[in-house]
C-alpha positions in Angstrom: 141.3 -2.3 275.0 144.8 -3.0 274.2 147.7 -0.9 276.0 149.8 1.0 273.7 153.5 0.3 274.3 155.9 3.3 273.6 159.7 2.6 272.4 162.5 5.1 273.1 165.7 4.7 271.6 168.7 4.7 274.3 171.6 6.5 272.9 174.7 5.1 274.5 177.8 7.1 274.0 180.4 5.3 271.9 183.4 4.2 273.9 185.7 6.8 272.3 183.6 9.7 273.8 183.3 8.1 277.1 187.2 7.7 277.4 187.7 11.4 276.3 185.1 12.7 278.9 187.1 10.6 281.6 190.3 12.0 280.5 188.9 15.6 280.5 187.7 15.0 284.4 190.9 13.6 285.3 193.1 16.7 283.8 190.6 19.1 285.6 191.3 17.4 288.8 194.8 17.2 288.2 195.3 20.8 287.5 193.3 21.6 290.5 195.8 19.6 292.7 198.5 21.3 291.1 197.1 24.7 291.9 196.7 23.7 295.6 200.0 22.6 295.6 201.7 25.7 294.4 199.7 27.8 296.8 200.8 25.7 299.6 204.5 25.9 298.5 204.1 29.7 298.3 202.6 30.0 301.8 205.4 28.0 303.2 208.1 30.0 301.1 206.3 33.3 302.9 206.6 31.8 306.3 210.3 30.9 305.9 211.0 34.2 304.6 209.3 36.0 307.7 210.9 33.8 310.2 214.3 34.4 308.5 213.6 38.2 308.6 212.6 37.9 312.3 215.9 36.2 313.3 218.3 38.3 311.2 219.2 41.8 312.5 219.6 44.9 310.6 221.5 48.1 310.8 222.9 51.3 309.2 226.7 51.7 309.3 228.6 54.6 309.1 232.2 55.7 309.3 233.6 55.2 313.0 233.2 58.9 314.5 230.5 60.2 312.4 227.1 61.1 313.4 224.1 59.0 312.2 220.7 60.8 311.6 217.8 59.6 309.7 219.6 57.4 307.4 222.7 59.8 306.7 226.2 59.8 308.3 227.4 63.4 309.2 231.4 64.2 309.7 232.2 67.5 311.6 235.7 68.6 310.8 237.9 69.9 313.5 240.0 71.8 311.3 239.5 74.8 309.0 239.2 75.3 305.3 237.9 77.3 302.6 234.5 76.5 301.1 235.9 75.0 298.2 238.6 73.4 300.3 235.8 71.9 302.4 234.0 70.4 299.3 237.2 68.9 298.2 237.7 67.1 301.8 234.4 65.7 301.7 235.0 64.3 298.4 238.0 62.6 299.4 235.7 60.9 302.1 233.3 59.5 299.6 230.6 62.3 300.7 229.6 65.7 300.0 229.1 68.9 302.1 226.0 68.4 304.0 222.6 69.5 302.7 221.0 70.8 306.0 217.7 71.2 304.8 215.1 72.8 307.1 213.4 70.0 309.7 214.6 67.5 312.1 218.0 67.1 310.7 219.0 70.7 310.5 217.7 71.0 314.2 219.9 68.1 315.4 223.0 69.4 313.5 222.5 73.0 315.0 222.6 71.3 318.6 225.8 69.6 317.7 227.2 72.7 316.0 226.3 75.0 319.1 228.4 78.0 319.1 230.8 76.7 316.2 230.3 77.6 312.7 230.6 75.2 309.8 230.5 75.3 305.9 227.5 73.2 304.5 226.5 72.3 300.9 224.7 75.5 300.0 225.9 78.5 297.8 224.3 81.5 296.2 226.3 82.5 293.2 224.6 85.7 292.3 221.5 88.0 293.0 219.4 85.9 290.6 220.4 82.3 290.9 218.9 82.0 294.6 220.3 79.7 297.3 221.1 76.3 295.8 222.2 72.9 297.3 225.0 71.0 295.9 222.1 68.7 294.0 220.4 71.8 292.5 217.5 72.1 294.8 216.6 75.5 296.0 216.2 76.9 299.6 214.0 79.9 300.3 215.9 83.0 301.2 214.0 83.3 304.5 216.2 80.6 306.0 219.6 82.3 305.5 220.8 85.6 307.3 223.3 86.8 304.6 226.4 88.4 306.3 228.2 89.7 303.2 226.8 91.9 300.1 229.1 90.4 297.4 228.9 87.0 295.5 229.4 84.3 295.5 228.1 83.5 298.9 228.5 80.1 300.8 226.3 78.8 303.1 227.2 78.2 306.8 225.4 76.4 309.9 225.8 77.0 313.5 223.5 76.7 316.6 221.6 79.8 315.6 220.9 78.7 312.1 222.0 79.0 308.7 223.8 82.1 307.5 225.8 83.0 304.4 229.2 84.7 304.1 232.7 84.7 302.1 233.6 81.7 300.4 237.3 82.1 301.2 236.9 82.5 305.0 238.3 79.5 306.5 235.7 77.4 308.7 234.9 74.2 310.0 232.9 71.9 307.8 230.3 69.0 307.9 230.3 66.2 305.3 227.5 63.8 304.6 227.1 60.4 303.0 224.2 57.6 303.3 224.6 55.1 305.5 225.3 51.5 304.6 222.6 48.8 305.3 223.8 45.6 306.6 222.0 42.3 307.8 223.7 39.7 309.8 222.5 36.2 311.6 221.1 35.9 315.0 223.4 35.8 318.2 226.1 37.7 316.1 227.7 40.8 317.4 227.3 43.7 315.3 230.3 43.4 312.7 232.6 46.1 311.7 233.1 46.9 308.3 236.5 48.0 306.6 237.0 49.9 303.4 240.4 50.8 302.6 241.5 52.9 305.8 237.8 53.8 306.9 236.2 51.6 309.6 232.4 51.4 309.4 230.3 50.8 312.8 226.6 50.2 313.4 225.4 53.4 313.9 221.4 53.5 313.9 218.6 51.5 313.4 217.1 50.2 309.9 
């Protein structure tokens, strides 16, 4: 009995197709290598940034003699003016009359004020306007003890809380401005800043 012999055609890719496959394979590996290199570079940059931040110090700066509290600087005057005169003085200091909103800041300002009375940036122009801070935000009447039946009425702060009285009365006042943030290198004493005739000093942590 004769054995049957089966023949099959062996398909060999042409040289051009083989070269294309090899080129595609090389591109894939090259892309993966570039991606890995980019990730490593990004990781190293992040490490350098973290080390740099850990070595540098940061502080919030206020004008010398001002009180720092929660990112703001507060100036307590020693002289007396009307409410408008107090507002003008704060503007001349690149600040505004303090917005002593209920909370930790108000409580701390009350402690500093003690028995003295200070104007703040709070006003009620008429019976329908309500109490407003200089930025236009409202304050519920329950927080303010009125001491005048006429209008306008200006806000005051003392150790006993907030009150309202005649705006023409001469009182001390409190100015407020945002603290400036500065960073410096390790081993360096916190610097002082000078802006015009005003000296700024490190007053609080970042």
